[in-house]
C-alpha positions in Angstrom: -12.4 -22.9 20.1 -11.8 -20.0 22.8 -13.6 -16.9 22.7 -13.8 -13.8 24.6 -15.9 -11.0 25.1 -15.6 -7.5 23.2 -14.1 -5.4 26.5 -11.7 -8.4 26.6 -11.1 -8.7 23.0 -9.6 -4.8 23.4 -7.6 -5.2 26.1 -5.7 -8.7 25.7 -5.2 -7.9 21.6 -5.0 -4.1 21.1 -3.4 -2.7 24.3 0.3 -3.8 24.6 2.0 -4.2 27.6 3.4 -0.9 28.8 1.1 0.9 27.1 -1.6 2.9 29.0 -5.2 2.5 27.7 -5.8 6.5 27.9 -2.8 7.9 26.4 0.1 6.3 24.8 2.6 7.6 22.3 3.6 11.1 20.8 0.7 13.3 19.9 -1.9 11.3 21.9 -3.8 13.2 24.3 -6.3 10.5 24.8 -6.5 7.1 23.3 -7.6 3.6 23.5 -10.8 3.3 26.4 -12.7 6.5 25.8 -15.6 7.4 23.2 -12.9 9.1 20.9 -9.3 10.0 20.9 -7.9 13.4 21.4 -4.9 13.9 19.4 -2.4 16.7 18.9 -0.4 17.8 15.8 2.9 18.8 15.8 3.2 22.7 15.0 2.7 23.8 11.3 1.4 20.5 10.1 -1.4 19.3 7.8 -3.4 16.2 9.0 -3.2 13.6 6.3 -5.7 10.9 6.6 -7.1 7.7 4.5 -8.5 4.5 5.3 -9.0 1.3 3.3 -11.5 -1.6 4.0 -10.3 -5.5 3.4 -12.9 -8.3 2.9 -12.7 -11.8 3.5 -13.0 -13.7 -0.2 -12.5 -10.4 -1.7 -8.8 -8.7 -0.7 -7.7 -11.6 0.9 -8.4 -15.6 0.3 -10.7 -17.3 3.2 -7.9 -19.5 5.9 -5.9 -16.9 4.8 -2.8 -16.5 7.5 -4.4 -14.1 10.6 -0.9 -12.3 10.9 -0.6 -11.6 7.1 -4.0 -10.4 7.7 -3.2 -8.0 10.2 -0.4 -6.8 8.8 -1.9 -5.9 5.2 -4.8 -3.8 7.0 -2.3 -1.8 7.9 0.4 -1.6 5.1 -2.1 -0.5 2.6 -3.0 2.2 4.8 0.8 3.6 5.1 1.5 2.9 1.3 -1.3 5.8 0.8 0.5 8.2 3.2 3.5 7.3 1.6 2.0 8.3 -1.8 1.5 11.8 0.1 4.9 12.3 1.8 3.5 12.1 5.2 4.7 11.0 8.5 2.5 8.1 9.9 1.1 8.8 13.2 -2.1 6.9 14.7 -4.7 4.5 13.4 -7.9 3.3 14.6 -9.6 -0.5 13.7 -13.1 -1.2 13.0 -13.1 -5.0 13.1 -16.1 -7.3 12.0 -15.9 -10.9 13.2 -17.7 -14.1 12.5 -16.7 -15.0 16.3 -13.7 -14.1 19.1 -11.8 -16.5 18.3 -8.8 -15.7 20.7 -6.2 -18.0 18.8 -6.7 -16.1 15.4 -6.8 -12.7 17.1 -3.4 -12.9 18.5 -1.9 -13.6 15.5 -3.9 -10.9 13.8 -3.1 -8.4 16.4 0.3 -9.3 16.5 0.8 -9.3 12.6 -1.0 -4.9 13.0 0.9 -3.9 15.8 4.3 -5.3 15.1 4.1 -3.0 11.9 2.7 -0.4 13.7 5.6 -0.1 16.0 8.2 -0.7 13.1 6.4 2.3 11.7 5.8 4.5 14.7 2.2 4.2 14.5 -0.2 4.1 17.5 -3.8 2.4 17.6 -5.9 4.9 19.0 -9.4 3.3 19.1 -12.2 1.6 17.0 -14.9 -0.6 16.8 -15.5 -4.3 17.0 -18.8 -6.1 16.3 -20.1 -9.4 14.9 -20.6 -10.4 11.2 -18.7 -11.7 8.3 -14.8 -10.7 8.5 -14.2 -7.2 7.7 -11.6 -5.0 8.7 -11.2 -1.4 8.2 -8.2 0.8 9.4 -8.3 4.7 9.3 -4.5 6.3 9.3 -3.8 9.7 10.4 -0.4 11.3 9.8 1.0 15.0 8.8 3.0 16.6 6.8 4.7 20.0 7.2 2.1 22.5 6.0 1.7 22.7 2.3 4.3 20.2 1.5 1.5 17.2 0.9 2.7 15.0 -2.7 -0.6 14.9 -4.8 -1.7 13.4 -7.7 -2.2 16.4 -9.6 0.9 18.2 -9.6 2.6 16.5 -12.7 4.1 18.6 -15.4 4.7 17.9 -19.0 8.2 16.6 -19.5 8.1 14.9 -16.3 9.7 11.4 -16.0 7.5 8.5 -15.4 8.9 6.2 -12.4 7.7 3.4 -10.5 9.1 1.8 -7.4 10.7 -2.0 -7.1 8.9 -4.5 -9.3 5.1 -4.7 -10.6 3.0 -7.9 -10.8 4.6 -10.1 -7.6 1.8 -9.3 -5.6 -1.0 -10.4 -8.3 1.1 -13.5 -9.2 1.3 -14.4 -5.2 -2.4 -14.1 -4.6 -2.5 -16.2 -8.2 -0.5 -19.0 -6.4 -2.4 -19.0 -3.0 -5.7 -19.7 -4.9 -4.4 -22.3 -7.5 -3.5 -25.4 -7.2 0.4 -25.1 -8.5 3.0 -26.8 -6.8 5.0 -23.7 -7.9 3.9 -22.0 -4.6 6.0 -24.3 -2.4 9.2 -23.3 -4.7 11.5 -20.5 -3.5 10.1 -17.9 -6.4 6.3 -19.0 -5.4 7.4 -18.5 -1.6 9.0 -15.0 -2.5 5.9 -13.9 -4.9 3.0 -15.2 -2.2 5.3 -13.2 0.4 4.8 -10.0 -1.7 1.0 -10.9 -1.6 0.8 -11.0 2.2 3.7 -8.7 3.4 3.4 -5.9 1.2 6.3 -2.9 1.8 4.7 0.4 2.0 7.4 2.8 0.7 7.1 5.3 3.4 10.4 6.8 4.4 11.1 7.0 0.5 7.6 8.9 0.0 8.6 11.4 2.7 11.9 12.1 0.9 10.0 12.7 -2.6 9.0 16.1 -0.7 10.7 19.1 -2.8 12.1 16.5 -5.3 9.0 14.9 -7.0 6.1 16.6 -8.5 3.4 14.0 -7.7 2.8 10.6 -6.8 0.2 8.0 -5.8 0.2 4.3 -4.7 -0.3 1.2 -7.0 -3.3 -0.6 -5.6 -5.4 -1.6 -8.8 -2.5 -2.2 -11.5 -0.3 0.2 -13.6 -2.8 0.0 -16.2 -5.9 1.0 -13.8 -4.2 3.3 -12.0 -2.4 5.2 -14.5 -5.0 7.0 -16.1 -6.3 8.3 -13.2 -2.8 10.0 -12.0 -2.5 11.7 -15.3 -5.8 12.8 -15.5 -5.6 14.2 -12.2 -2.7 16.6 -13.7 -4.9 17.1 -17.3 -1.8 15.6 -19.1 -1.3 12.2 -20.9 1.6 9.6 -20.5 3.8 7.7 -22.7 4.6 4.1 -21.5 7.4 2.2 -22.7 6.1 -1.3 -21.6 9.1 -3.0 -22.2 10.6 -1.0 -19.5 8.1 -2.5 -16.8 10.6 -3.7 -13.8 9.7 -7.5 -13.1 11.5 -9.8 -10.3 13.6 -12.7 -11.1 11.0 -14.8 -9.0 8.3 -13.6 -11.6 10.7 -14.2 -14.5 11.3 -17.7 -12.9 7.6 -18.9 -12.9 5.6 -17.0 -15.7 6.6 -16.5 -19.3 7.1 -13.0 -20.5 3.4 -12.3 -21.7 2.1 -13.8 -18.4 5.1 -11.4 -17.2 3.6 -8.4 -19.0 0.0 -8.9 -18.3 0.6 -9.1 -14.4 3.1 -6.0 -14.2 0.2 -4.0 -15.9 -2.8 -5.3 -14.2 -2.3 -7.0 -10.8 -3.2 -5.3 -8.2 -1.5 -5.2 -4.1 1.8 -4.4 -5.4 1.4 -1.1 -3.5 4.3 0.5 -4.9 4.4 4.0 -5.8 4.2 5.8 -9.2 6.0 9.3 -9.4 6.1 12.3 -11.9 9.5 13.8 -11.6 11.4 16.3 -13.5 14.5 14.7 -15.6 16.7 17.3 -13.7 15.7 16.0 -10.4 16.1 12.1 -11.2 19.3 11.7 -9.9 18.2 13.3 -6.6 15.2 10.5 -6.5 17.5 8.0 -7.4 19.6 8.8 -4.4 17.0 8.7 -2.3 15.8 5.5 -3.4 18.8 3.9 -2.8 19.3 5.6 0.8 15.8 3.7 1.2 17.1 0.4 -0.4 14.5 1.1 -2.8 14.6 0.4 -6.8 13.4 2.8 -9.1 12.7 2.3 -13.0 11.7 4.9 -15.5 9.1 3.8 -17.7 7.6 7.0 -19.8 7.4 10.5 -19.5 4.3 13.0 -19.3 3.3 14.8 -22.1 0.7 17.3 -22.9 -2.7 16.1 -24.3 -5.0 13.0 -22.3 -5.0 9.5 -21.6 -2.2 7.0 -21.8 -0.1 5.9 -24.9 1.4 2.6 -24.7 4.5 1.1 -26.8 6.3 -2.3 -27.4 9.3 -2.5 -28.5 9.1 0.7 -30.4 5.7 -0.1 -32.1 2.2 1.4 -30.8 0.6 -1.2 -28.4 -2.5 -2.0 -26.4 -2.9 -3.7 -23.6 -5.2 -6.7 -23.5 -5.8 -6.5 -19.4 -7.5 -4.0 -17.5 -7.2 -2.7 -13.5 -8.6 -4.2 -10.6 -12.1 -2.5 -9.9 -14.4 -3.9 -7.0 -17.9 -3.3 -9.0 -16.9 -4.9 -12.9 
Protein backbone atom coordinates (compact mmCIF):
# COMPACT_ATOMS: atom_id res chain seq x y z
CA UNK A 1 0.00 0.00 0.00
CA UNK A 2 1.53 3.31 -1.11
CA UNK A 3 1.54 6.04 1.56
CA UNK A 4 2.64 9.65 1.76
CA UNK A 5 3.56 11.97 4.59
CA UNK A 6 1.32 14.85 5.73
CA UNK A 7 2.96 17.61 3.69
CA UNK A 8 3.20 15.51 0.53
CA UNK A 9 -0.46 14.62 1.04
CA UNK A 10 -1.55 18.27 1.00
CA UNK A 11 0.60 19.35 -1.93
CA UNK A 12 -0.01 16.26 -4.05
CA UNK A 13 -3.76 15.86 -3.59
CA UNK A 14 -5.25 19.18 -2.53
CA UNK A 15 -3.30 21.78 -4.54
CA UNK A 16 -4.13 21.34 -8.21
CA UNK A 17 -1.72 21.93 -11.06
CA UNK A 18 -1.77 25.56 -12.08
CA UNK A 19 -2.80 26.74 -8.62
CA UNK A 20 -0.29 28.51 -6.40
CA UNK A 21 -0.27 27.66 -2.73
CA UNK A 22 -0.39 31.22 -1.35
CA UNK A 23 -3.30 32.49 -3.41
CA UNK A 24 -5.68 31.01 -5.94
CA UNK A 25 -9.20 32.08 -6.78
CA UNK A 26 -11.27 35.19 -6.50
CA UNK A 27 -11.18 36.76 -3.04
CA UNK A 28 -8.30 34.57 -1.83
CA UNK A 29 -5.51 36.77 -0.48
CA UNK A 30 -3.74 33.85 1.22
CA UNK A 31 -4.77 30.21 0.86
CA UNK A 32 -3.22 26.79 1.45
CA UNK A 33 0.31 26.87 2.86
CA UNK A 34 0.05 29.28 5.81
CA UNK A 35 -1.37 29.09 9.33
CA UNK A 36 -4.72 30.46 8.21
CA UNK A 37 -6.42 31.72 5.08
CA UNK A 38 -6.99 35.40 4.37
CA UNK A 39 -10.10 36.09 2.30
CA UNK A 40 -11.83 39.17 0.93
CA UNK A 41 -15.61 39.36 0.63
CA UNK A 42 -17.14 41.14 -2.36
CA UNK A 43 -18.38 44.63 -1.39
CA UNK A 44 -21.90 44.82 -0.01
CA UNK A 45 -22.20 41.15 0.94
CA UNK A 46 -22.74 39.08 4.09
CA UNK A 47 -20.61 36.03 4.90
CA UNK A 48 -22.49 32.70 5.01
CA UNK A 49 -20.73 29.75 6.71
CA UNK A 50 -21.69 26.09 7.19
CA UNK A 51 -19.87 22.97 8.36
CA UNK A 52 -20.69 19.25 8.14
CA UNK A 53 -18.90 16.12 9.30
CA UNK A 54 -19.09 12.70 7.64
CA UNK A 55 -18.03 9.63 9.62
CA UNK A 56 -17.36 6.22 8.08
CA UNK A 57 -20.01 3.72 9.12
CA UNK A 58 -22.38 6.49 10.16
CA UNK A 59 -22.78 8.70 7.09
CA UNK A 60 -21.48 6.32 4.45
CA UNK A 61 -20.80 2.57 4.41
CA UNK A 62 -17.32 1.19 4.90
CA UNK A 63 -15.60 0.49 1.58
CA UNK A 64 -17.55 3.30 -0.13
CA UNK A 65 -16.07 4.68 -3.34
CA UNK A 66 -13.55 7.36 -2.23
CA UNK A 67 -14.60 9.59 -5.15
CA UNK A 68 -18.17 9.58 -3.83
CA UNK A 69 -17.00 10.33 -0.28
CA UNK A 70 -15.06 13.35 -1.48
CA UNK A 71 -17.96 14.56 -3.60
CA UNK A 72 -20.56 14.12 -0.84
CA UNK A 73 -18.40 15.83 1.78
CA UNK A 74 -18.64 19.06 -0.21
CA UNK A 75 -22.12 18.56 -1.67
CA UNK A 76 -23.80 18.40 1.74
CA UNK A 77 -22.28 21.79 2.59
CA UNK A 78 -23.23 23.26 -0.77
CA UNK A 79 -26.81 22.27 -0.01
CA UNK A 80 -26.75 24.34 3.18
CA UNK A 81 -25.61 27.39 1.23
CA UNK A 82 -28.25 26.71 -1.42
CA UNK A 83 -30.93 26.88 1.28
CA UNK A 84 -29.63 30.33 2.23
CA UNK A 85 -29.54 31.56 -1.37
CA UNK A 86 -25.79 32.10 -1.09
CA UNK A 87 -22.94 31.94 -3.60
CA UNK A 88 -20.31 29.38 -2.45
CA UNK A 89 -16.71 30.62 -2.61
CA UNK A 90 -14.24 28.92 -0.25
CA UNK A 91 -13.88 25.72 1.78
CA UNK A 92 -11.60 24.19 4.39
CA UNK A 93 -11.10 20.46 4.93
CA UNK A 94 -10.29 18.57 8.13
CA UNK A 95 -9.42 15.02 7.11
CA UNK A 96 -8.84 12.19 9.58
CA UNK A 97 -7.42 9.03 7.98
CA UNK A 98 -6.49 5.59 9.29
CA UNK A 99 -3.53 5.74 6.89
CA UNK A 100 -2.30 7.94 4.05
CA UNK A 101 -3.27 5.56 1.26
CA UNK A 102 -2.21 7.18 -2.01
CA UNK A 103 -4.78 5.39 -4.21
CA UNK A 104 -7.63 6.30 -1.85
CA UNK A 105 -6.50 9.92 -1.61
CA UNK A 106 -6.26 10.27 -5.36
CA UNK A 107 -9.90 9.26 -5.83
CA UNK A 108 -11.15 11.20 -2.80
CA UNK A 109 -9.46 14.44 -3.84
CA UNK A 110 -10.79 14.16 -7.40
CA UNK A 111 -14.35 13.76 -6.11
CA UNK A 112 -13.98 16.77 -3.83
CA UNK A 113 -12.05 19.09 -6.14
CA UNK A 114 -14.00 18.31 -9.32
CA UNK A 115 -17.20 19.41 -7.58
CA UNK A 116 -15.43 22.41 -6.04
CA UNK A 117 -14.26 23.53 -9.48
CA UNK A 118 -17.73 23.07 -10.96
CA UNK A 119 -19.28 25.23 -8.23
CA UNK A 120 -16.56 27.89 -8.12
CA UNK A 121 -15.27 26.86 -4.68
CA UNK A 122 -11.59 27.20 -3.74
CA UNK A 123 -10.06 24.96 -1.05
CA UNK A 124 -8.15 27.43 1.13
CA UNK A 125 -6.90 25.34 4.05
CA UNK A 126 -7.60 22.65 6.61
CA UNK A 127 -5.93 19.95 8.64
CA UNK A 128 -4.97 16.28 8.39
CA UNK A 129 -4.56 13.78 11.19
CA UNK A 130 -4.58 10.04 11.83
CA UNK A 131 -7.59 8.20 13.22
CA UNK A 132 -10.97 6.70 12.18
CA UNK A 133 -12.03 7.95 8.75
CA UNK A 134 -13.79 11.30 9.33
CA UNK A 135 -14.22 14.22 6.95
CA UNK A 136 -15.24 17.72 8.06
CA UNK A 137 -15.75 20.42 5.45
CA UNK A 138 -16.45 24.04 6.29
CA UNK A 139 -17.83 26.08 3.42
CA UNK A 140 -17.96 29.85 3.15
CA UNK A 141 -19.93 31.92 0.70
CA UNK A 142 -21.65 35.26 0.40
CA UNK A 143 -24.99 36.82 -0.32
CA UNK A 144 -26.02 40.41 -1.05
CA UNK A 145 -26.32 42.18 2.28
CA UNK A 146 -29.58 41.45 4.07
CA UNK A 147 -30.95 39.05 1.44
CA UNK A 148 -30.08 35.60 2.84
CA UNK A 149 -32.98 33.16 2.95
CA UNK A 150 -33.81 31.83 6.40
CA UNK A 151 -35.98 29.11 7.85
CA UNK A 152 -37.90 31.67 9.87
CA UNK A 153 -39.31 33.93 7.16
CA UNK A 154 -42.47 32.02 6.23
CA UNK A 155 -45.97 33.49 6.68
CA UNK A 156 -49.38 31.87 7.00
CA UNK A 157 -50.83 31.14 3.58
CA UNK A 158 -47.50 30.30 1.96
CA UNK A 159 -47.35 27.23 -0.23
CA UNK A 160 -45.04 24.45 0.90
CA UNK A 161 -42.86 23.28 -1.99
CA UNK A 162 -40.10 20.69 -2.40
CA UNK A 163 -37.56 20.30 -5.18
CA UNK A 164 -36.78 17.07 -6.98
CA UNK A 165 -37.95 13.72 -5.66
CA UNK A 166 -37.82 12.38 -2.11
CA UNK A 167 -36.58 9.09 -0.70
CA UNK A 168 -34.15 8.19 -3.47
CA UNK A 169 -30.96 8.58 -1.46
CA UNK A 170 -32.32 6.57 1.46
CA UNK A 171 -33.32 3.81 -0.94
CA UNK A 172 -29.88 3.92 -2.54
CA UNK A 173 -28.20 3.58 0.85
CA UNK A 174 -30.46 0.63 1.71
CA UNK A 175 -29.46 -1.06 -1.55
CA UNK A 176 -25.77 -0.48 -0.84
CA UNK A 177 -26.09 -1.98 2.63
CA UNK A 178 -28.30 -4.91 1.62
CA UNK A 179 -27.87 -8.04 -0.43
CA UNK A 180 -30.57 -7.25 -3.00
CA UNK A 181 -29.71 -7.98 -6.62
CA UNK A 182 -31.80 -4.91 -7.50
CA UNK A 183 -28.81 -2.66 -6.86
CA UNK A 184 -27.40 -3.81 -10.19
CA UNK A 185 -30.52 -2.88 -12.15
CA UNK A 186 -30.89 0.45 -13.95
CA UNK A 187 -33.30 1.66 -11.26
CA UNK A 188 -31.01 0.41 -8.50
CA UNK A 189 -27.97 2.16 -9.96
CA UNK A 190 -30.02 5.36 -10.26
CA UNK A 191 -30.96 5.26 -6.59
CA UNK A 192 -27.42 4.41 -5.46
CA UNK A 193 -26.08 7.33 -7.46
CA UNK A 194 -28.60 9.65 -5.78
CA UNK A 195 -27.02 8.68 -2.46
CA UNK A 196 -23.42 8.77 -3.62
CA UNK A 197 -23.62 11.95 -5.70
CA UNK A 198 -26.39 14.24 -4.37
CA UNK A 199 -27.29 17.36 -6.35
CA UNK A 200 -27.05 20.54 -4.29
CA UNK A 201 -29.59 23.06 -5.65
CA UNK A 202 -27.16 26.00 -5.55
CA UNK A 203 -28.34 27.91 -8.63
CA UNK A 204 -32.00 27.55 -7.71
CA UNK A 205 -31.28 28.66 -4.14
CA UNK A 206 -29.76 31.88 -5.48
CA UNK A 207 -32.77 32.41 -7.76
CA UNK A 208 -35.16 32.04 -4.81
CA UNK A 209 -34.02 35.28 -3.19
CA UNK A 210 -36.84 37.78 -3.60
CA UNK A 211 -39.29 35.00 -4.51
CA UNK A 212 -39.43 32.64 -1.52
CA UNK A 213 -40.09 33.65 2.07
CA UNK A 214 -38.06 30.82 3.62
CA UNK A 215 -36.09 27.68 2.74
CA UNK A 216 -34.08 24.84 4.27
CA UNK A 217 -32.38 21.75 2.91
CA UNK A 218 -33.74 18.28 3.58
CA UNK A 219 -30.95 16.24 5.12
CA UNK A 220 -32.75 14.27 7.85
CA UNK A 221 -36.01 13.45 6.06
CA UNK A 222 -39.17 15.52 5.61
CA UNK A 223 -40.86 14.15 8.72
CA UNK A 224 -37.81 15.18 10.78
CA UNK A 225 -36.98 18.50 9.12
CA UNK A 226 -40.43 19.99 8.51
CA UNK A 227 -41.24 20.51 12.22
CA UNK A 228 -38.00 22.51 12.58
CA UNK A 229 -38.93 24.56 9.51
CA UNK A 230 -42.39 25.57 10.71
CA UNK A 231 -41.25 26.13 14.31
CA UNK A 232 -38.73 28.72 13.08
CA UNK A 233 -41.64 30.82 11.74
CA UNK A 234 -44.07 30.06 14.58
CA UNK A 235 -46.51 28.37 12.20
CA UNK A 236 -48.07 25.01 11.43
CA UNK A 237 -47.93 23.04 8.20
CA UNK A 238 -50.52 20.93 6.43
CA UNK A 239 -49.06 18.26 4.12
CA UNK A 240 -50.97 16.14 1.61
CA UNK A 241 -48.82 13.02 1.68
CA UNK A 242 -50.08 11.67 -1.65
CA UNK A 243 -48.47 14.73 -3.29
CA UNK A 244 -44.93 13.81 -2.22
CA UNK A 245 -42.83 13.48 -5.40
CA UNK A 246 -41.24 10.08 -5.97
CA UNK A 247 -39.01 9.00 -8.84
CA UNK A 248 -39.72 6.28 -11.41
CA UNK A 249 -36.73 4.34 -10.01
CA UNK A 250 -38.22 4.35 -6.51
CA UNK A 251 -41.61 3.27 -7.88
CA UNK A 252 -40.02 0.39 -9.80
CA UNK A 253 -38.27 -1.18 -6.82
CA UNK A 254 -40.53 -0.38 -3.85
CA UNK A 255 -44.25 -0.75 -3.12
CA UNK A 256 -46.44 2.27 -2.28
CA UNK A 257 -46.05 1.99 1.49
CA UNK A 258 -42.26 1.72 1.16
CA UNK A 259 -42.21 4.66 -1.26
CA UNK A 260 -44.22 6.75 1.18
CA UNK A 261 -42.05 5.86 4.16
CA UNK A 262 -38.82 6.55 2.28
CA UNK A 263 -40.09 9.89 0.93
CA UNK A 264 -41.11 10.93 4.44
CA UNK A 265 -38.22 9.73 6.56
CA UNK A 266 -35.13 8.84 4.52
CA UNK A 267 -32.34 11.38 4.84
CA UNK A 268 -29.60 12.49 2.46
CA UNK A 269 -31.86 13.80 -0.32
CA UNK A 270 -30.50 17.38 0.02
CA UNK A 271 -33.52 18.76 -1.77
CA UNK A 272 -34.90 22.17 -0.81
CA UNK A 273 -38.02 22.75 1.29
CA UNK A 274 -39.47 26.15 0.34
CA UNK A 275 -42.18 28.49 1.62
CA UNK A 276 -43.45 30.74 -1.17
CA UNK A 277 -46.46 33.07 -1.49
CA UNK A 278 -49.07 31.62 -3.83
CA UNK A 279 -48.82 34.73 -6.01
CA UNK A 280 -45.11 34.04 -6.61
CA UNK A 281 -45.31 30.33 -7.29
CA UNK A 282 -45.25 30.84 -11.04
CA UNK A 283 -41.96 32.77 -10.65
CA UNK A 284 -40.54 29.95 -8.54
CA UNK A 285 -41.61 27.33 -11.10
CA UNK A 286 -40.05 29.36 -13.93
CA UNK A 287 -36.77 29.74 -11.99
CA UNK A 288 -36.74 26.01 -11.26
CA UNK A 289 -37.34 25.18 -14.93
CA UNK A 290 -34.36 27.36 -15.89
CA UNK A 291 -32.26 25.37 -13.42
CA UNK A 292 -33.67 22.07 -14.75
CA UNK A 293 -35.11 21.24 -11.31
CA UNK A 294 -38.65 19.97 -10.74
CA UNK A 295 -40.78 21.48 -7.96
CA UNK A 296 -43.92 20.13 -6.28
CA UNK A 297 -46.49 21.78 -4.00
CA UNK A 298 -47.02 19.40 -1.07
CA UNK A 299 -49.14 21.58 1.23
CA UNK A 300 -49.31 24.97 2.88
CA UNK A 301 -48.47 26.90 6.02
CA UNK A 302 -51.10 28.03 8.53
CA UNK A 303 -51.49 29.69 11.89
CA UNK A 304 -50.74 27.37 14.78
CA UNK A 305 -47.93 24.93 15.50
CA UNK A 306 -46.75 21.50 14.47
CA UNK A 307 -47.45 19.50 11.33
CA UNK A 308 -50.78 18.06 10.21
CA UNK A 309 -50.61 15.21 7.70
CA UNK A 310 -53.38 13.95 5.45
CA UNK A 311 -53.53 11.00 3.06
CA UNK A 312 -56.18 10.94 0.33
CA UNK A 313 -58.24 13.53 2.17
CA UNK A 314 -58.16 11.83 5.59
CA UNK A 315 -56.17 12.81 8.67
CA UNK A 316 -53.12 10.58 8.88
CA UNK A 317 -50.07 10.10 11.07
CA UNK A 318 -46.66 8.89 9.82
CA UNK A 319 -45.33 5.72 11.41
CA UNK A 320 -41.73 6.70 10.64
CA UNK A 321 -39.45 9.38 12.02
CA UNK A 322 -36.59 11.45 10.65
CA UNK A 323 -32.90 10.78 11.20
CA UNK A 324 -31.43 11.62 14.60
CA UNK A 325 -27.73 11.01 15.34
CA UNK A 326 -28.36 10.29 19.01
CA UNK A 327 -31.53 8.24 18.86
